[in-house]
BALOBA-1460 file (C-alpha; in Angstrom, 3 decimals):
// residues 271
<rec num="1" residu="m" x="-7.061" y="-11.403" z="24.308"/>
<rec num="2" residu="v" x="-6.008" y="-7.702" z="23.737"/>
<rec num="3" residu="g" x="-7.706" y="-6.924" z="20.342"/>
<rec num="4" residu="p" x="-6.391" y="-7.951" z="17.406"/>
<rec num="5" residu="s" x="-3.219" y="-8.647" z="16.167"/>
<rec num="6" residu="r" x="-0.853" y="-8.294" z="12.760"/>
<rec num="7" residu="g" x="-0.043" y="-11.209" z="9.952"/>
<rec num="8" residu="r" x="2.224" y="-12.417" z="7.618"/>
<rec num="9" residu="g" x="2.161" y="-10.042" z="3.798"/>
<rec num="10" residu="w" x="0.634" y="-6.906" z="5.521"/>
<rec num="11" residu="a" x="3.294" y="-4.120" z="4.767"/>
<rec num="12" residu="l" x="2.391" y="0.052" z="5.720"/>
<rec num="13" residu="l" x="5.203" y="5.131" z="7.682"/>
<rec num="14" residu="v" x="7.847" y="3.644" z="8.518"/>
<rec num="15" residu="g" x="9.523" y="3.988" z="12.137"/>
<rec num="16" residu="l" x="9.319" y="3.399" z="15.443"/>
<rec num="17" residu="v" x="5.328" y="3.306" z="16.550"/>
<rec num="18" residu="c" x="5.338" y="3.916" z="20.007"/>
<rec num="19" residu="c" x="2.201" y="3.130" z="21.963"/>
<rec num="20" residu="a" x="3.259" y="4.626" z="25.530"/>
<rec num="21" residu="a" x="-0.289" y="5.061" z="26.771"/>
<rec num="22" residu="a" x="-0.754" y="1.265" z="26.557"/>
<rec num="23" residu="g" x="2.658" y="0.425" z="26.962"/>
<rec num="24" residu="a" x="3.202" y="-0.845" z="23.691"/>
<rec num="25" residu="c" x="5.836" y="-0.065" z="21.174"/>
<rec num="26" residu="e" x="5.855" y="-1.686" z="17.196"/>
<rec num="27" residu="r" x="8.194" y="-1.434" z="14.476"/>
<rec num="28" residu="r" x="7.107" y="-1.264" z="10.726"/>
<rec num="29" residu="g" x="9.490" y="-3.893" z="8.991"/>
<rec num="30" residu="a" x="9.522" y="-6.917" z="11.087"/>
<rec num="31" residu="t" x="7.326" y="-10.204" z="9.913"/>
<rec num="32" residu="s" x="4.990" y="-10.820" z="12.712"/>
<rec num="33" residu="t" x="3.449" y="-14.043" z="13.145"/>
<rec num="34" residu="s" x="0.291" y="-12.851" z="14.617"/>
<rec num="35" residu="s" x="-2.968" y="-11.936" z="12.566"/>
<rec num="36" residu="t" x="-5.618" y="-9.006" z="12.767"/>
<rec num="37" residu="p" x="-9.307" y="-9.567" z="11.451"/>
<rec num="38" residu="a" x="-7.917" y="-6.347" z="8.658"/>
<rec num="39" residu="d" x="-5.528" y="-9.018" z="7.085"/>
<rec num="40" residu="s" x="-8.958" y="-10.911" z="5.730"/>
<rec num="41" residu="a" x="-9.698" y="-7.652" z="4.274"/>
<rec num="42" residu="a" x="-6.718" y="-6.263" z="2.726"/>
<rec num="43" residu="d" x="-4.400" y="-8.570" z="2.222"/>
<rec num="44" residu="g" x="-3.132" y="-11.552" z="0.285"/>
<rec num="45" residu="n" x="-3.154" y="-11.204" z="-3.976"/>
<rec num="46" residu="r" x="-5.837" y="-8.418" z="-3.889"/>
<rec num="47" residu="y" x="-3.039" y="-5.917" z="-2.792"/>
<rec num="48" residu="r" x="0.559" y="-6.597" z="-4.675"/>
<rec num="49" residu="p" x="4.014" y="-4.723" z="-3.414"/>
<rec num="50" residu="n" x="4.507" y="-2.710" z="-5.721"/>
<rec num="51" residu="d" x="8.393" y="-3.210" z="-5.539"/>
<rec num="52" residu="s" x="9.148" y="-6.297" z="-6.754"/>
<rec num="53" residu="l" x="12.011" y="-7.291" z="-8.237"/>
<rec num="54" residu="e" x="11.794" y="-7.977" z="-12.226"/>
<rec num="55" residu="s" x="12.824" y="-11.139" z="-13.976"/>
<rec num="56" residu="g" x="16.979" y="-10.846" z="-14.467"/>
<rec num="57" residu="t" x="17.351" y="-8.240" z="-12.291"/>
<rec num="58" residu="d" x="21.331" y="-8.242" z="-10.568"/>
<rec num="59" residu="a" x="20.780" y="-8.515" z="-7.301"/>
<rec num="60" residu="s" x="24.048" y="-9.160" z="-5.930"/>
<rec num="61" residu="q" x="25.920" y="-7.786" z="-3.345"/>
<rec num="62" residu="s" x="28.413" y="-6.446" z="-6.159"/>
<rec num="63" residu="r" x="25.001" y="-4.788" z="-7.538"/>
<rec num="64" residu="l" x="24.140" y="-2.996" z="-4.445"/>
<rec num="65" residu="t" x="27.212" y="-2.086" z="-3.357"/>
<rec num="66" residu="a" x="27.517" y="-0.541" z="-6.576"/>
<rec num="67" residu="l" x="24.400" y="0.825" z="-6.155"/>
<rec num="68" residu="e" x="25.355" y="2.789" z="-2.867"/>
<rec num="69" residu="d" x="28.855" y="4.229" z="-4.470"/>
<rec num="70" residu="s" x="27.015" y="5.972" z="-6.454"/>
<rec num="71" residu="l" x="24.694" y="7.211" z="-4.120"/>
<rec num="72" residu="r" x="28.104" y="8.412" z="-1.857"/>
<rec num="73" residu="r" x="29.527" y="9.914" z="-4.528"/>
<rec num="74" residu="d" x="26.336" y="11.866" z="-6.369"/>
<rec num="75" residu="s" x="23.676" y="11.888" z="-3.616"/>
<rec num="76" residu="t" x="21.622" y="14.466" z="-5.703"/>
<rec num="77" residu="g" x="22.594" y="13.822" z="-9.075"/>
<rec num="78" residu="a" x="19.756" y="12.931" z="-11.868"/>
<rec num="79" residu="s" x="20.178" y="9.416" z="-11.735"/>
<rec num="80" residu="a" x="20.334" y="9.372" z="-7.358"/>
<rec num="81" residu="a" x="16.318" y="9.200" z="-7.517"/>
<rec num="82" residu="r" x="16.704" y="5.761" z="-9.733"/>
<rec num="83" residu="w" x="19.696" y="4.442" z="-7.472"/>
<rec num="84" residu="l" x="17.447" y="4.607" z="-4.437"/>
<rec num="85" residu="w" x="14.556" y="3.029" z="-5.812"/>
<rec num="86" residu="d" x="16.550" y="0.212" z="-7.041"/>
<rec num="87" residu="l" x="18.370" y="0.123" z="-3.620"/>
<rec num="88" residu="g" x="15.453" y="-0.392" z="-1.433"/>
<rec num="89" residu="r" x="13.656" y="-2.546" z="-3.852"/>
<rec num="90" residu="l" x="17.280" y="-4.636" z="-3.414"/>
<rec num="91" residu="m" x="17.911" y="-4.392" z="0.346"/>
<rec num="92" residu="r" x="13.915" y="-5.113" z="1.089"/>
<rec num="93" residu="r" x="13.938" y="-8.284" z="-1.500"/>
<rec num="94" residu="t" x="17.446" y="-9.435" z="-0.754"/>
<rec num="95" residu="r" x="18.368" y="-8.311" z="2.586"/>
<rec num="96" residu="g" x="14.937" y="-7.607" z="4.368"/>
<rec num="97" residu="t" x="15.756" y="-10.077" z="7.524"/>
<rec num="98" residu="i" x="19.149" y="-11.315" z="8.629"/>
<rec num="99" residu="a" x="18.714" y="-13.485" z="11.323"/>
<rec num="100" residu="f" x="20.876" y="-12.446" z="14.774"/>
<rec num="101" residu="g" x="24.046" y="-14.357" z="15.355"/>
<rec num="102" residu="t" x="24.746" y="-15.119" z="11.579"/>
<rec num="103" residu="p" x="27.447" y="-14.411" z="9.414"/>
<rec num="104" residu="d" x="25.202" y="-11.455" z="7.725"/>
<rec num="105" residu="t" x="24.978" y="-9.478" z="11.067"/>
<rec num="106" residu="g" x="28.138" y="-7.794" z="9.474"/>
<rec num="107" residu="f" x="26.227" y="-6.296" z="6.345"/>
<rec num="108" residu="v" x="23.828" y="-5.192" z="9.492"/>
<rec num="109" residu="a" x="26.598" y="-3.501" z="11.176"/>
<rec num="110" residu="a" x="27.851" y="-1.833" z="8.184"/>
<rec num="111" residu="r" x="24.443" y="-0.231" z="7.884"/>
<rec num="112" residu="r" x="22.821" y="-0.253" z="10.932"/>
<rec num="113" residu="e" x="20.580" y="2.923" z="10.235"/>
<rec num="114" residu="k" x="18.963" y="0.801" z="7.787"/>
<rec num="115" residu="y" x="17.706" y="-1.809" z="10.058"/>
<rec num="116" residu="w" x="15.801" y="-2.406" z="13.478"/>
<rec num="117" residu="n" x="15.899" y="-5.224" z="15.625"/>
<rec num="118" residu="s" x="12.988" y="-7.478" z="16.182"/>
<rec num="119" residu="e" x="13.688" y="-9.318" z="19.156"/>
<rec num="120" residu="p" x="10.819" y="-11.768" z="18.950"/>
<rec num="121" residu="d" x="11.511" y="-13.356" z="15.508"/>
<rec num="122" residu="a" x="15.854" y="-12.625" z="16.915"/>
<rec num="123" residu="q" x="16.678" y="-10.638" z="13.125"/>
<rec num="124" residu="y" x="17.373" y="-7.522" z="12.158"/>
<rec num="125" residu="v" x="14.546" y="-6.425" z="9.500"/>
<rec num="126" residu="y" x="15.369" y="-3.530" z="6.593"/>
<rec num="127" residu="n" x="13.155" y="-0.340" z="7.473"/>
<rec num="128" residu="g" x="12.938" y="1.171" z="4.399"/>
<rec num="129" residu="r" x="15.073" y="3.686" z="4.661"/>
<rec num="130" residu="d" x="16.044" y="4.131" z="1.064"/>
<rec num="131" residu="y" x="12.491" y="4.752" z="0.148"/>
<rec num="132" residu="e" x="12.055" y="7.281" z="2.769"/>
<rec num="133" residu="d" x="15.150" y="9.002" z="1.531"/>
<rec num="134" residu="l" x="13.700" y="8.860" z="-2.093"/>
<rec num="135" residu="v" x="10.902" y="10.701" z="-0.576"/>
<rec num="136" residu="s" x="11.962" y="13.113" z="1.098"/>
<rec num="137" residu="r" x="14.733" y="13.937" z="-1.167"/>
<rec num="138" residu="f" x="13.171" y="14.044" z="-4.447"/>
<rec num="139" residu="p" x="9.864" y="14.625" z="-3.668"/>
<rec num="140" residu="g" x="8.531" y="15.846" z="-6.844"/>
<rec num="141" residu="d" x="10.221" y="12.759" z="-8.887"/>
<rec num="142" residu="s" x="8.161" y="10.479" z="-10.298"/>
<rec num="143" residu="l" x="9.587" y="7.821" z="-8.512"/>
<rec num="144" residu="a" x="8.311" y="9.088" z="-5.001"/>
<rec num="145" residu="a" x="5.087" y="8.049" z="-5.409"/>
<rec num="146" residu="e" x="6.148" y="4.946" z="-6.168"/>
<rec num="147" residu="a" x="8.357" y="4.714" z="-3.347"/>
<rec num="148" residu="s" x="6.152" y="5.762" z="-0.539"/>
<rec num="149" residu="y" x="3.858" y="3.239" z="-1.857"/>
<rec num="150" residu="a" x="6.026" y="1.011" z="-1.224"/>
<rec num="151" residu="l" x="6.849" y="2.158" z="2.108"/>
<rec num="152" residu="t" x="2.890" y="0.324" z="3.085"/>
<rec num="153" residu="f" x="3.417" y="-2.674" z="2.820"/>
<rec num="154" residu="l" x="6.697" y="-3.196" z="4.735"/>
<rec num="155" residu="d" x="5.790" y="-6.280" z="7.086"/>
<rec num="156" residu="i" x="5.349" y="-5.303" z="11.167"/>
<rec num="157" residu="a" x="7.279" y="-6.914" z="14.191"/>
<rec num="158" residu="g" x="5.746" y="-6.799" z="17.842"/>
<rec num="159" residu="e" x="2.481" y="-6.360" z="18.987"/>
<rec num="160" residu="c" x="0.213" y="-3.584" z="19.620"/>
<rec num="161" residu="e" x="-0.923" y="-5.059" z="23.089"/>
<rec num="162" residu="g" x="-4.316" y="-3.910" z="22.085"/>
<rec num="163" residu="s" x="-3.576" y="-0.587" z="21.840"/>
<rec num="164" residu="v" x="-5.991" y="0.953" z="19.279"/>
<rec num="165" residu="d" x="-3.907" y="4.273" z="18.766"/>
<rec num="166" residu="c" x="-1.368" y="1.583" z="17.730"/>
<rec num="167" residu="y" x="-2.995" y="-0.501" z="15.636"/>
<rec num="168" residu="l" x="-4.420" y="2.787" z="13.970"/>
<rec num="169" residu="t" x="-1.231" y="4.613" z="13.483"/>
<rec num="170" residu="r" x="0.508" y="0.926" z="11.984"/>
<rec num="171" residu="d" x="-1.861" y="-0.103" z="9.856"/>
<rec num="172" residu="g" x="-3.262" y="3.117" z="8.645"/>
<rec num="173" residu="g" x="-0.931" y="5.928" z="9.230"/>
<rec num="174" residu="p" x="1.804" y="4.959" z="5.947"/>
<rec num="175" residu="l" x="-1.361" y="4.832" z="3.454"/>
<rec num="176" residu="e" x="-2.883" y="8.295" z="4.608"/>
<rec num="177" residu="q" x="0.840" y="9.618" z="4.426"/>
<rec num="178" residu="f" x="0.624" y="8.303" z="1.108"/>
<rec num="179" residu="l" x="-2.746" y="9.566" z="0.005"/>
<rec num="180" residu="r" x="-1.919" y="13.042" z="1.373"/>
<rec num="181" residu="r" x="0.895" y="13.034" z="-1.018"/>
<rec num="182" residu="y" x="0.122" y="11.512" z="-3.532"/>
<rec num="183" residu="p" x="-4.051" y="11.431" z="-4.585"/>
<rec num="184" residu="a" x="-3.659" y="11.468" z="-7.804"/>
<rec num="185" residu="s" x="-1.588" y="7.987" z="-8.154"/>
<rec num="186" residu="a" x="-2.585" y="5.349" z="-9.541"/>
<rec num="187" residu="h" x="-2.223" y="2.995" z="-6.362"/>
<rec num="188" residu="a" x="-4.827" y="5.321" z="-4.584"/>
<rec num="189" residu="a" x="-8.103" y="3.625" z="-5.284"/>
<rec num="190" residu="d" x="-6.141" y="0.686" z="-3.809"/>
<rec num="191" residu="a" x="-4.678" y="2.846" z="-0.838"/>
<rec num="192" residu="v" x="-8.308" y="4.068" z="0.052"/>
<rec num="193" residu="q" x="-9.365" y="0.436" z="-0.053"/>
<rec num="194" residu="r" x="-6.868" y="-0.677" z="2.535"/>
<rec num="195" residu="l" x="-6.999" y="2.317" z="4.508"/>
<rec num="196" residu="t" x="-10.733" y="2.455" z="5.181"/>
<rec num="197" residu="d" x="-10.647" y="-1.214" z="5.515"/>
<rec num="198" residu="v" x="-7.816" y="-1.149" z="8.450"/>
<rec num="199" residu="y" x="-10.302" y="1.593" z="10.757"/>
<rec num="200" residu="v" x="-13.755" y="-0.675" z="9.416"/>
<rec num="201" residu="t" x="-11.711" y="-3.904" z="10.654"/>
<rec num="202" residu="v" x="-11.060" y="-2.279" z="14.071"/>
<rec num="203" residu="f" x="-14.226" y="-0.244" z="15.453"/>
<rec num="204" residu="e" x="-16.086" y="-3.262" z="14.145"/>
<rec num="205" residu="f" x="-13.852" y="-5.340" z="16.385"/>
<rec num="206" residu="a" x="-15.954" y="-6.989" z="19.473"/>
<rec num="207" residu="p" x="-14.007" y="-6.869" z="22.219"/>
<rec num="208" residu="q" x="-14.256" y="-9.775" z="24.784"/>
<rec num="209" residu="q" x="-14.556" y="-8.776" z="28.685"/>
<rec num="210" residu="g" x="-11.688" y="-7.618" z="30.138"/>
<rec num="211" residu="d" x="-9.964" y="-6.922" z="26.516"/>
<rec num="212" residu="i" x="-8.031" y="-3.604" z="26.340"/>
<rec num="213" residu="w" x="-9.712" y="-2.023" z="23.554"/>
<rec num="214" residu="d" x="-10.645" y="1.725" z="24.075"/>
<rec num="215" residu="v" x="-11.828" y="3.850" z="20.882"/>
<rec num="216" residu="d" x="-12.676" y="6.592" z="22.494"/>
<rec num="217" residu="s" x="-9.282" y="8.110" z="23.684"/>
<rec num="218" residu="a" x="-8.214" y="11.676" z="22.489"/>
<rec num="219" residu="r" x="-5.426" y="10.114" z="20.303"/>
<rec num="220" residu="v" x="-7.753" y="8.042" z="18.137"/>
<rec num="221" residu="s" x="-10.701" y="10.356" z="18.206"/>
<rec num="222" residu="a" x="-7.638" y="12.937" z="15.835"/>
<rec num="223" residu="q" x="-6.997" y="9.807" z="14.356"/>
<rec num="224" residu="v" x="-10.421" y="9.325" z="12.613"/>
<rec num="225" residu="f" x="-10.489" y="12.736" z="12.338"/>
<rec num="226" residu="g" x="-7.365" y="12.785" z="10.084"/>
<rec num="227" residu="v" x="-8.625" y="10.131" z="7.942"/>
<rec num="228" residu="d" x="-11.841" y="11.268" z="8.037"/>
<rec num="229" residu="s" x="-9.670" y="14.874" z="6.217"/>
<rec num="230" residu="v" x="-7.557" y="12.655" z="3.888"/>
<rec num="231" residu="i" x="-10.679" y="11.269" z="2.456"/>
<rec num="232" residu="t" x="-12.783" y="14.434" z="2.051"/>
<rec num="233" residu="a" x="-9.995" y="16.055" z="0.466"/>
<rec num="234" residu="l" x="-9.635" y="13.250" z="-2.714"/>
<rec num="235" residu="p" x="-11.502" y="13.397" z="-6.079"/>
<rec num="236" residu="d" x="-15.190" y="12.293" z="-6.108"/>
<rec num="237" residu="a" x="-14.472" y="9.367" z="-7.234"/>
<rec num="238" residu="l" x="-12.404" y="8.242" z="-4.049"/>
<rec num="239" residu="r" x="-13.879" y="10.581" z="-1.878"/>
<rec num="240" residu="a" x="-17.129" y="8.151" z="-2.534"/>
<rec num="241" residu="a" x="-15.026" y="4.783" z="-2.373"/>
<rec num="242" residu="g" x="-14.053" y="6.208" z="0.937"/>
<rec num="243" residu="y" x="-16.640" y="7.598" z="2.547"/>
<rec num="244" residu="t" x="-18.749" y="4.108" z="2.073"/>
<rec num="245" residu="k" x="-16.703" y="2.651" z="4.120"/>
<rec num="246" residu="l" x="-16.101" y="5.183" z="6.240"/>
<rec num="247" residu="i" x="-20.091" y="5.657" z="7.361"/>
<rec num="248" residu="r" x="-19.419" y="1.956" z="8.779"/>
<rec num="249" residu="v" x="-16.615" y="3.576" z="11.456"/>
<rec num="250" residu="m" x="-18.634" y="6.655" z="12.056"/>
<rec num="251" residu="n" x="-21.523" y="3.999" z="13.070"/>
<rec num="252" residu="a" x="-20.056" y="1.594" z="14.798"/>
<rec num="253" residu="w" x="-17.580" y="4.531" z="16.667"/>
<rec num="254" residu="h" x="-21.059" y="6.172" z="17.884"/>
<rec num="255" residu="r" x="-21.138" y="9.316" z="15.467"/>
<rec num="256" residu="p" x="-23.906" y="8.805" z="13.395"/>
<rec num="257" residu="d" x="-24.255" y="12.726" z="12.224"/>
<rec num="258" residu="r" x="-21.125" y="12.386" z="10.850"/>
<rec num="259" residu="a" x="-22.322" y="9.222" z="8.625"/>
<rec num="260" residu="r" x="-25.461" y="10.581" z="8.179"/>
<rec num="261" residu="e" x="-23.789" y="13.504" z="6.102"/>
<rec num="262" residu="m" x="-21.501" y="11.112" z="4.471"/>
<rec num="263" residu="t" x="-24.471" y="9.028" z="3.121"/>
<rec num="264" residu="n" x="-26.307" y="12.495" z="1.881"/>
<rec num="265" residu="w" x="-23.158" y="13.393" z="-0.238"/>
<rec num="266" residu="l" x="-23.294" y="10.206" z="-1.589"/>
<rec num="267" residu="a" x="-26.626" y="10.695" z="-2.568"/>
<rec num="268" residu="s" x="-26.321" y="14.411" z="-3.675"/>
<rec num="269" residu="r" x="-23.655" y="12.353" z="-6.340"/>
<rec num="270" residu="r" x="-26.216" y="10.180" z="-7.622"/>
<rec num="271" residu="p" x="-27.695" y="10.371" z="-10.961"/>
């Protein structure tokens, strides 16, 4: 055993997460068959993805192609953000995974930049490229926050092989980015709970003798300090919700002084 693994249904910034120090690499975007302790706290119906297709949505290949054609003709116009949002939802919901060696691989070949190889599952997996484009090109559009949050629900392929840095980057990174960018979003409260659940699970995990599980590396320390800074910068109600979980993290990580500071801050806000 080399630490907790990931389960189905979880979704977190898109891209290749390489944990070079531990010799493990992960891509966000494919479905894994393994399961982390974090899943029991943050997966399932409690947190529903925000990019579902409405009943009656035209999910045909022709509609998808029409959206791509519209974006090629006018990639910066008033409708481009909406087109990217609709395209991202169609891609993820109708072309999210395509098995190796099937006729549909031609679809992938024409859109190679939008897919990762998921070797363990023998399939190509949509990587959220359209959502990323929406966030980067139209950060002020109301749909940018939706796209950023949708990126936190992409599935996973591969294993972190016991790398704590990899687990935190994979499961917490997109949520942390979302909260940095859109702290006033309607999704922020759920994002705080999901993000802090990731850290509680990782730091309260009890490795067995011989497990690869280093929570004291410089990279892990930087991640903990980073999430602390994100939560601390949030409005008081969200900050309080985050601190309630992070106190457990700081105690498990043997940082009682920081846990005490958080406890004192919470006490100072009580009526």
